[in-house]
Each structure stands twice: as structure tokens, then as C-alpha cells.
C-alpha positions in Angstrom: -11.1 -53.9 13.6 -14.4 -51.9 13.3 -15.2 -49.2 15.4 -17.6 -50.8 17.5 -15.4 -53.7 18.6 -12.7 -51.1 19.8 -15.5 -49.2 21.9 -16.3 -52.5 23.2 -12.7 -52.9 24.4 -12.7 -49.7 25.6 -16.1 -50.2 27.9 -14.4 -53.3 29.2 -11.4 -51.6 30.4 -13.1 -49.0 31.8 -15.4 -51.4 33.8 -12.6 -53.4 35.0 -10.8 -50.4 36.0 -13.6 -49.3 38.2 -14.2 -52.3 39.7 -10.5 -53.1 40.6 -9.9 -49.4 41.4 -13.0 -49.2 43.8 -11.7 -52.6 45.4 -8.1 -51.2 46.0 -9.7 -48.2 47.3 -11.7 -50.4 49.9 -8.4 -52.1 50.7 -7.3 -48.0 51.7 -5.1 -48.1 48.5 -4.7 -45.9 45.3 -7.2 -46.5 42.8 -4.1 -46.2 40.4 -3.2 -49.9 41.4 -6.6 -51.2 40.2 -6.3 -49.6 36.5 -2.9 -50.8 36.2 -4.1 -54.6 37.4 -7.3 -54.2 35.0 -4.8 -53.7 31.8 -2.5 -56.5 33.0 -5.3 -58.8 33.3 -7.4 -57.7 30.2 -4.0 -57.5 28.1 -2.5 -59.4 25.5 0.0 -61.1 28.0 -2.9 -62.3 30.4 -6.6 -63.2 29.6 -6.1 -61.4 26.0 -9.6 -60.3 26.3 -9.3 -57.4 24.0 -8.3 -57.9 20.5 -8.2 -54.4 19.6 -5.7 -53.2 22.3 -3.8 -51.5 19.9 -6.8 -49.1 19.3 -7.0 -48.7 23.0 -3.1 -47.9 23.4 -3.8 -45.3 20.4 -6.5 -43.7 22.3 -4.6 -43.7 25.6 -2.0 -41.9 24.1 -4.4 -38.9 23.2 -4.9 -39.3 27.0 -1.1 -38.4 27.9 -1.2 -35.4 25.2 -4.4 -34.2 27.3 -2.8 -34.7 30.5 0.0 -32.8 29.4 -2.4 -29.9 28.2 -4.0 -29.5 31.4 -0.5 -29.5 33.3 0.2 -26.7 31.3 -3.1 -24.9 32.0 -2.3 -25.4 35.5 1.5 -24.2 35.2 2.6 -20.9 36.5 5.9 -19.4 37.5 4.3 -17.7 40.5 3.4 -21.5 41.8 7.0 -22.6 41.3 8.3 -19.8 43.2 6.0 -19.9 46.2 7.2 -23.5 47.1 10.7 -22.2 47.2 14.1 -23.1 45.5 13.8 -26.9 46.2 11.1 -26.8 43.2 13.0 -25.1 40.6 16.8 -25.7 41.7 16.1 -28.9 43.5 14.0 -30.4 41.0 16.8 -29.7 38.2 19.4 -31.0 40.1 17.3 -34.2 40.7 16.6 -34.6 37.3 20.3 -34.3 36.1 21.8 -35.9 39.2 19.5 -39.1 38.9 19.5 -39.1 35.1 23.7 -39.0 35.4 23.6 -41.6 38.1 21.3 -44.0 35.8 23.3 -43.5 32.9 26.5 -44.1 34.1 25.2 -47.5 35.8 24.0 -48.7 32.5 27.1 -48.1 30.9 29.0 -50.2 33.4 26.3 -53.1 32.6 27.1 -52.8 29.0 24.7 -50.5 27.5 25.9 -48.2 24.9 25.9 -44.4 25.5 22.9 -43.8 23.8 20.8 -46.5 25.3 22.4 -45.4 28.7 21.1 -41.9 28.1 17.5 -42.9 27.3 17.3 -45.1 30.2 18.6 -42.4 32.4 16.0 -40.3 31.3 13.0 -42.2 32.2 14.4 -43.2 35.5 15.0 -39.8 36.6 11.2 -39.1 36.6 8.6 -39.7 39.2 5.1 -40.3 39.4 3.1 -36.8 39.5 -0.5 -38.6 39.1 -0.1 -41.2 41.7 2.1 -39.3 44.4 0.1 -36.1 44.5 -3.1 -38.3 44.8 -2.1 -40.1 47.5 -0.6 -36.9 49.4 -4.0 -34.9 49.0 -5.9 -37.9 49.9 -3.8 -38.3 53.2 -4.0 -34.4 54.0 0.0 -34.5 53.7 0.3 -32.1 50.6 0.4 -29.1 53.3 3.3 -31.1 55.2 7.1 -30.0 54.5 7.9 -33.1 52.7 4.7 -32.7 50.9 5.7 -29.2 49.7 9.3 -30.8 48.5 7.4 -33.4 46.5 5.0 -31.0 44.8 7.9 -28.8 43.9 10.1 -31.4 42.4 7.3 -33.2 40.8 6.2 -29.8 38.8 9.7 -29.4 37.9 9.9 -32.8 36.6 6.6 -32.5 34.6 8.4 -29.3 32.9 11.3 -31.6 32.2 9.2 -34.2 30.2 9.6 -31.9 27.4 13.0 -31.5 26.7 13.9 -35.1 28.2 11.3 -36.5 25.0 13.5 -34.1 22.8 16.4 -35.6 24.1 15.5 -38.9 23.6 13.8 -38.4 20.0 17.5 -36.7 18.9 19.4 -39.8 20.4 17.1 -42.1 18.1 17.4 -39.9 15.1 19.5 -41.7 12.3 23.1 -40.3 10.8 25.7 -41.3 13.2 26.5 -41.6 16.6 29.1 -39.0 17.1 28.2 -36.1 20.0 28.2 -33.7 17.2 25.4 -35.3 15.6 23.4 -35.8 18.6 23.9 -32.1 19.0 22.9 -31.4 16.0 19.5 -33.2 16.2 18.8 -31.8 19.5 19.6 -28.3 18.1 17.2 -29.2 14.8 14.3 -30.4 17.3 14.5 -27.5 19.6 14.4 -25.0 16.4 11.0 -27.0 15.2 9.5 -26.7 18.7 10.6 -22.8 18.6 9.1 -22.6 15.6 5.7 -24.5 16.8 5.7 -22.2 20.3 5.8 -18.9 18.1 3.0 -20.0 15.8 0.8 -21.4 18.5 1.2 -17.9 20.6 0.4 -15.7 17.2 -2.6 -18.0 16.9 -3.9 -17.9 20.4 -3.0 -14.6 21.2 -4.3 -12.7 18.1 -6.5 -14.9 15.9 -8.3 -16.7 18.4 -9.5 -13.3 20.4 -10.5 -12.0 16.8 -13.0 -15.0 16.6 -14.1 -15.7 20.0 -14.7 -13.0 22.5 -14.9 -13.5 26.1 -18.6 -12.4 26.0 -19.5 -14.7 23.5 -17.6 -17.7 25.4 -19.6 -16.4 28.6 -23.0 -16.9 27.1 -22.1 -20.4 25.4 -19.8 -22.7 27.3 -19.2 -25.0 24.4 -17.1 -22.7 23.1 -14.2 -23.0 25.5 -14.4 -26.7 25.5 -14.1 -26.6 21.9 -11.2 -24.1 21.6 -9.6 -26.5 24.4 -10.2 -29.6 22.3 -9.0 -28.0 19.1 -6.1 -26.0 20.3 -5.1 -29.4 22.4 -5.5 -32.0 19.9 -4.4 -29.8 16.9 -1.2 -28.8 18.4 -0.5 -32.7 19.2 -1.1 -33.4 15.7 1.0 -30.4 14.2 3.6 -31.4 16.7 3.7 -35.1 15.6 3.7 -34.1 11.8 6.8 -32.0 12.4 8.6 -34.9 14.2 8.1 -34.3 17.6 6.5 -35.6 20.3 2.6 -35.0 20.4 2.9 -34.2 24.1 5.2 -31.3 23.5 2.8 -29.3 21.2 0.0 -30.1 23.8 1.9 -28.9 26.8 2.8 -25.9 24.8 -0.9 -25.3 24.0 -2.0 -25.5 27.5 0.7 -22.9 28.6 -0.4 -20.4 26.3 -4.2 -20.9 26.9 -3.4 -20.6 30.6 -3.0 -16.8 30.0 -6.4 -16.4 28.3 -9.4 -15.2 30.0 -10.9 -18.8 29.3 -8.4 -20.8 31.3 -10.6 -21.4 34.8 -13.4 -22.4 32.7 -11.3 -24.7 30.4 -9.7 -26.1 33.6 -13.0 -27.1 34.9 -14.7 -28.4 31.8 -11.8 -30.3 30.6 -11.3 -32.2 34.2 -13.7 -34.9 33.5 -12.3 -35.8 29.9 -8.8 -36.0 31.7 -10.1 -38.5 34.5 -11.2 -40.7 31.3 -8.0 -40.5 29.2 -5.7 -40.8 32.3 -8.0 -43.8 33.5 -7.1 -45.3 30.3 -3.4 -44.5 30.1 -2.7 -46.4 33.2 -4.8 -49.3 32.0 -2.8 -49.1 28.7 0.5 -49.3 30.8 -0.9 -52.4 32.6 -1.5 -54.1 29.3 2.2 -53.6 28.5 3.0 -56.0 31.3 3.8 -59.4 30.4 3.0 -61.6 33.8 4.6 -64.4 32.1 7.8 -62.7 31.5 8.0 -61.1 35.1 7.7 -64.5 36.5 10.4 -66.2 34.3 12.5 -63.3 35.5 11.6 -62.2 38.6 14.7 -62.0 40.5 16.2 -59.5 37.9 12.9 -57.5 38.0 13.0 -57.5 41.7 16.7 -56.4 41.8 16.0 -53.8 39.2 13.1 -52.2 41.5 14.9 -52.4 44.6 17.7 -50.4 43.3 15.8 -48.0 41.5 13.6 -47.2 44.8 16.7 -47.3 46.9 18.7 -45.0 44.5 16.2 -42.4 43.9 15.6 -42.3 47.5 19.0 -41.5 48.4 19.3 -38.9 45.6 16.5 -37.1 46.4 17.1 -37.2 50.2 20.6 -35.8 49.1 18.9 -32.9 47.0 16.8 -32.0 49.8 19.4 -31.6 52.2 21.3 -30.0 49.7 18.5 -27.2 50.0 18.3 -27.0 53.7 15.2 -29.5 54.3 15.2 -31.2 57.7 16.8 -34.7 58.0 13.6 -36.1 58.7 11.5 -34.4 55.9 14.4 -35.0 53.5 14.1 -38.7 54.3 10.3 -38.4 53.8 10.8 -36.4 50.3 12.9 -39.0 49.0 10.8 -41.8 49.9 7.6 -40.1 48.4 9.6 -39.7 45.1 11.3 -43.0 44.6 9.3 -44.6 42.0 9.6 -44.3 38.2 6.8 -42.1 36.5 4.0 -42.4 34.0 5.3 -40.4 31.8 8.5 -42.6 31.5 6.5 -44.9 29.8 6.3 -42.3 26.8 9.9 -41.9 26.7 10.2 -46.0 26.7 8.0 -46.3 24.0 10.1 -43.5 21.8 13.3 -45.4 22.8 11.7 -48.7 21.6 10.5 -47.1 18.2 13.8 -45.3 17.8 15.7 -48.8 18.5 17.6 -47.3 21.5 16.4 -50.0 23.8 15.5 -53.8 22.7 12.4 -55.9 23.5 14.2 -57.6 26.3 15.2 -54.2 28.0 11.5 -52.7 27.2 10.3 -55.6 28.8 12.4 -55.0 31.9 11.7 -51.3 32.0 8.0 -51.8 31.8 8.0 -54.5 34.5 10.3 -52.5 36.8 8.2 -49.3 36.6 5.0 -50.9 37.4 6.4 -52.3 40.0 7.8 -49.4 41.7 4.1 -47.8 41.0 3.0 -51.0 42.7 5.0 -49.9 45.9 4.4 -46.5 45.8 1.2 -46.2 48.0 3.0 -48.1 50.7 6.1 -46.0 50.1 3.8 -42.4 50.9 2.4 -44.3 54.0 5.6 -45.2 55.3 7.1 -41.4 54.5 6.3 -39.4 57.6 6.9 -42.4 60.3 10.3 -42.9 58.4 11.0 -38.9 58.5 9.8 -38.9 62.6 12.6 -41.8 63.0 15.2 -40.5 60.9 14.6 -36.8 62.4 15.6 -38.1 65.7 19.4 -38.4 64.5 19.4 -34.9 63.3 21.7 -32.5 65.1 21.2 -31.3 68.5 21.8 -28.7 70.5 22.6 -25.0 69.0 23.1 -26.5 65.6 19.3 -27.6 65.7 18.0 -24.1 65.2 19.3 -21.0 63.0 19.0 -17.4 64.6 17.8 -14.6 62.2 20.0 -11.7 63.1 20.6 -13.2 66.7 22.8 -10.2 67.5 19.7 -8.0 67.5 17.8 -10.0 70.2 18.3 -10.1 74.1 19.8 -13.2 75.5 17.5 -16.5 75.4 17.3 -16.3 79.4 15.4 -13.1 79.0 12.5 -14.5 77.1 9.6 -14.8 79.8 5.7 -14.9 79.5 6.1 -14.6 75.7 3.8 -16.1 72.9 5.5 -18.5 70.8 3.7 -18.7 67.4 4.6 -22.2 65.5 4.0 -21.6 61.7 4.0 -18.0 59.8 1.6 -19.0 57.4 -1.6 -16.6 56.5 -2.8 -18.1 59.5 0.6 -17.4 61.7 0.6 -13.8 60.2 -3.0 -13.2 61.3 -2.4 -14.2 64.7 0.8 -12.1 65.2 -0.9 -9.1 63.8 -3.5 -9.6 66.2 -1.1 -9.5 69.3 1.5 -6.7 67.8 -1.5 -4.4 68.8 -0.6 -4.7 72.4 3.2 -4.1 72.6 3.4 -5.1 75.8 3.4 -9.0 74.6 6.3 -10.4 73.4 6.2 -12.7 70.4 8.6 -15.5 69.1 8.3 -17.0 65.9 9.3 -20.4 65.1 9.2 -21.3 61.3 10.5 -24.2 59.3 10.5 -22.5 55.8 13.4 -19.7 55.1 11.2 -17.4 53.1 8.3 -17.5 55.8 10.9 -16.9 58.6 12.4 -14.1 56.5 8.9 -12.8 56.4 8.6 -12.8 59.9 11.9 -11.1 60.5 11.4 -8.5 58.3 7.9 -7.6 60.2 10.2 -7.0 63.4 9.5 -10.5 65.2 11.9 -12.4 67.0 12.3 -15.4 64.4 13.7 -18.6 64.7 14.4 -21.3 61.8 13.8 -24.4 63.0 11.7 -27.7 63.3 9.4 -27.3 66.4 8.8 -30.9 66.1 12.2 -31.3 68.2 12.8 -30.9 71.5 15.8 -28.7 71.2 14.1 -26.1 69.0 11.4 -25.6 71.6 13.9 -25.6 74.5 15.6 -22.8 72.6 12.3 -20.5 72.7 11.6 -21.4 76.1 8.1 -23.1 76.2 8.5 -23.7 79.8 8.4 -20.2 80.6 5.9 -19.1 77.5 2.4 -17.7 78.1 0.9 -19.8 75.5 1.9 -21.9 72.4 0.0 -21.2 69.2 0.3 -24.0 66.8 -0.8 -22.9 63.3 1.0 -25.5 60.9 -1.7 -27.0 58.4 0.1 -30.5 58.7 -2.2 -32.5 61.2 1.1 -34.7 61.6 3.3 -32.0 62.2 1.0 -30.3 64.5 0.6 -33.3 66.3 4.0 -33.9 66.9 4.5 -30.3 68.0 1.7 -30.6 70.7 3.4 -33.6 71.9 6.8 -32.2 72.2 5.5 -29.0 74.3 3.7 -31.3 76.6 6.5 -33.3 77.5 8.6 -30.3 78.0 6.1 -28.2 79.8 2.6 -29.6 80.9 1.2 -26.5 82.1 2.0 -24.2 79.0 -1.1 -23.4 77.0 -1.6 -24.6 73.7 -4.0 -23.2 70.9 -3.8 -25.2 67.7 -5.2 -25.0 64.4 -7.0 -28.2 62.8 -7.4 -27.4 59.1 -9.8 -30.8 58.7 -12.3 -31.6 61.3 -10.9 -35.2 60.9 -7.8 -34.6 62.8 -9.6 -32.5 65.7 -9.8 -35.2 68.3 -6.2 -36.1 67.3 -4.9 -32.6 68.5 -6.9 -32.6 71.6 -5.6 -36.3 72.7 -2.1 -35.2 71.8 -2.6 -32.4 74.6 -3.9 -29.2 72.7 -6.0 -27.1 75.3 -8.0 -25.3 72.3 -8.4 -26.6 68.8 -9.8 -24.4 66.4 -11.8 -26.5 64.1 -11.6 -24.8 60.5 -14.5 -26.6 58.8 -16.8 -26.1 61.4 -15.9 -22.4 61.9 -16.2 -22.2 58.3 -19.6 -24.0 58.3 -20.9 -21.7 61.4 -20.1 -18.4 59.5 -21.6 -19.7 56.0 -24.7 -20.6 58.2 -24.8 -17.2 60.0 -24.3 -15.5 56.8 -27.3 -17.3 55.2 -29.3 -16.0 58.1 -28.4 -12.5 58.0 -29.5 -12.7 54.1 -32.6 -14.5 55.1 -33.5 -11.8 57.7 -32.5 -8.8 55.1 -34.7 -10.4 52.7 -37.8 -10.3 54.7 -39.0 -6.8 54.9 -38.4 -6.6 51.2 -40.9 -10.1 50.8 -43.6 -8.4 52.5 
């Protein structure tokens, strides 16, 4: 198959992905569904319009490595810590628990230990690309369950690398004993450590001698070339060492993230990542066999239902373990109930290592694609399900936790106070302004334990609870409050809080924050007396700054 035929196939696939992706967007669905559908229709098991589909799949594998490279560029322990313990702790527990349950279920169904572990590993991952894209497009990434999902997904992205090592070791030759598996994993870890050390020395000592920051600033081509050579070169070396190429690409991105070129590289690589990721999802669709799915539709449907229900329950339990409220835990579980795109990488490694046969591979691919197709509907369902489930949460005094309650006056003594809901940057600014007048009592309601601790350390009367629930608002006596200030960025949560305040106290003034102009009218309709439109305010300030610059420049122009 010559080069031009392969390029024509790539062009046809991208065109189909563009058209079907746009069609899905018109239907208010994720474009990823269109990419998957494009690959399914053009693939070898349907219309078979791409004779060089193997070459396309090879190019798509490069897209996976590049995606891991960009994840490494954007990853930081600081970002993970800012989300809270559910990111590192909850994500780890979720991966291990889901993998263990799936492994046990597969062994009960008759799979060998190695095969069951491989299937458990790939089922433990959810779709970072699909879920985060949907949450951002729906302006729900700042919600409690959105942050929970982000934290767990970030940990899952990190877990891809050790999981690939585990599956590679499981598929190694030389016996089936646990000792042999352990030896294979240690050997792979040693080779991986050698790769990391080599890349560290190269990127921190050799590259700076050849490429200085000033030279990179003058020529923007150099950082792009550095990124591509590093990512592809690390992937190639990793492959030659018997490891997964995604490991080398991820480590390369992780190490480059600390370089002075990181910000520019992230921006310049983004268009290439879009291209390769589109090819990747389309190539996943090419793996689907519609005829096989129709023949085994009952089995595929049962597996898809089991995965969605099982993962939703596991993630719900993990979120509850890390003190997430009932409704938000349920929404988090629904958002992460699918099998992720990197599971295809593990499935392919498992197939090549003969850990799974062709029939099981077909089932895994069909079930995974099925969960990805359902994901947009699950993410849309999450907030509504969360509100319904949240109504069955604990009531009374168990609905809110007091921070250092003994130092506070009795609840009945609160009167004429200001209730600040949310203690992020916006809530902190409100509190700092109000604290200038010591006669104004301030009460903070915060759902995040770290933010609540910050408010308490600032000497503010703080309650850890969900202000969207009537019991919490009754505890802070909104009926006799001078005003309620809603600073949470999540528009759905803000609307629910405003409606609850209005139902308990129609006369209490409510001042709310609208992070997006799109939701301004919703907050007004919910009952807010004043809504601060952030996008409008920023626009006015930008216009004012421009006018000031023009006025100051006029005497110079003369």
C-alpha cells in the first residue's frame, strides 16, 4: 500500500469525522460520537472503504502517544493537591477497587487469573477526553461532582502507565507463577526507571546546552521541534526497550513540563493533538464489528449495563468515602461509569500478548464503544440524578458539620448576619471587604473541607455543608440574615441555592455571582435580587482600560 493511498484514507476518515462530528454537535451530543461512528461506518467490518486501515491505525497509535505526552505536559502535583484528597486517594482507591471487582467477576465467569487481571485493569479506567470535554461544554467542570470527576480522571491518566506495565508483564513468557509475574514487573519497572533517568539527564543537561531560552523565543519552530523529537523519540526508545510507547511519551511530557518552553509547547502542540486524537477515536470505531454486535447484541447489552451500573456504584462509594455529599457522589459515579479510551490500548496489548482471545476482544471493544456512546447522556443525567438522590440525604443536625462549634455563640443568637456561600477566591474577597466593619457578623457555608478550614482559620464562623439543602440554610438562619451572597461558580448549584433561600425566606436579599453571561437570566429567575455578571463586568473593565490608554496616548500623539 503506497503512501498516497494511506494519506487518502486518512483524509476520507477525517472528512467523515468532521461531518458526523458536526452532525452530533447539531444534535447537542459530543462530537466524539461522530468520530466513533465515522470509523465504524468506513472500517473493515462495515463499508470497508479504507483498504489501508492498518496504516491509519498505526498513525492513530502515534496519536495516543502524543496525547499522553500532552497530559504529561499539563500534569502537576500542585494541581492534583488543589482538588483535594479525592484526587490522589479517591482516584487510587477507585482504580484498585474497580479492577479488583472486575477481576473477581471475570474469574467467576471462567477466565484465567492473568486474563481476568488484564480485563479488570482496562475496565478500571474512564474516559478523560469524553467526560472533561462534556463537563466543560456544559459549564459543569466547576461543580462539586465536576471537580470530583476531574481529580479521579487525572489519577487514572497517571495509572495508565503502571497498568500498561502490569498488562505487559502478565503477557510475558516464562511461566504463570506469581513469582514470574512479579519478576517481569520488576524488570519492566527497572527498564522504565532507566528510561526516566536517561530522559531526565538529556532534557535537563544536554538540551539546555543546545537550545537556550532566548534562542527559542526568537524562533518558535525550535520548541515545536523539541517537543516532537522528544515525544516521538521517547516513544520509539520505549518501544525498543520492550515497554509501551505511551510510557516514554508520558515521561517525556512530564519532564518537559518543568522546562521554560512548557507553556509555548502546550499551545503549539494542541492542534496536532486534536488531529491525532480525532484519528484515534475514529480508529477505535474501525475496530467495531457491527455484524458481530448484532449477532451478540444481548451479551453486549448485558456487559454494557453491568459496567455502567458497577462503575457508578464503585465511584459513588469512593466519593462517599471521601465525604462527598450524597447527591454529588451519585453524580460523580454516573459521570465516570464508562470505559475509557486508554482501555483500548490495554486491550490491544492484551490481545497481542494472547491474554484475551478474538471473541473476548470483540466483546470488550463493543462494550467499551457502547459505554462511550452512552456517556453524553450520562453526563447530562448526572446533575438531575444528583438533585434527586440528594433529597434522601441525612437531615437535621447531621446535614451540616460545625467547625469548632464550642467557640461559637448559639445558633439562636445569629441575627442580621451576612451569609457567604462558597469560600473560593470570590468568597474570600467578599469576606475581606466585609471584615473591615467589625459590626457585621459573617457566616460562611462551604462544601469543600479545605476551603472551610481556610475560612475558619481566618476567624470566620464556618459551617461545612451543602447550601443547596434546606437543613443547612435553616442552621445558618437565612430567615433573619441581612443578606445571602452566593459565590459558587457552578450555575446549577447557584440556582438551587437561590431557590432554597427564596423558599425559606422570600424577603432576604440575595446577591449572586454569574460566572457565565449565559446563566444570568436563570439566576434572576431563580430569585436573586442582584446578579453580578462576570463576563459583562470584565468586558466593561477592558473597555475602560482601553479608553484610558487612548486618552493618555493623545497628548503624545500631538
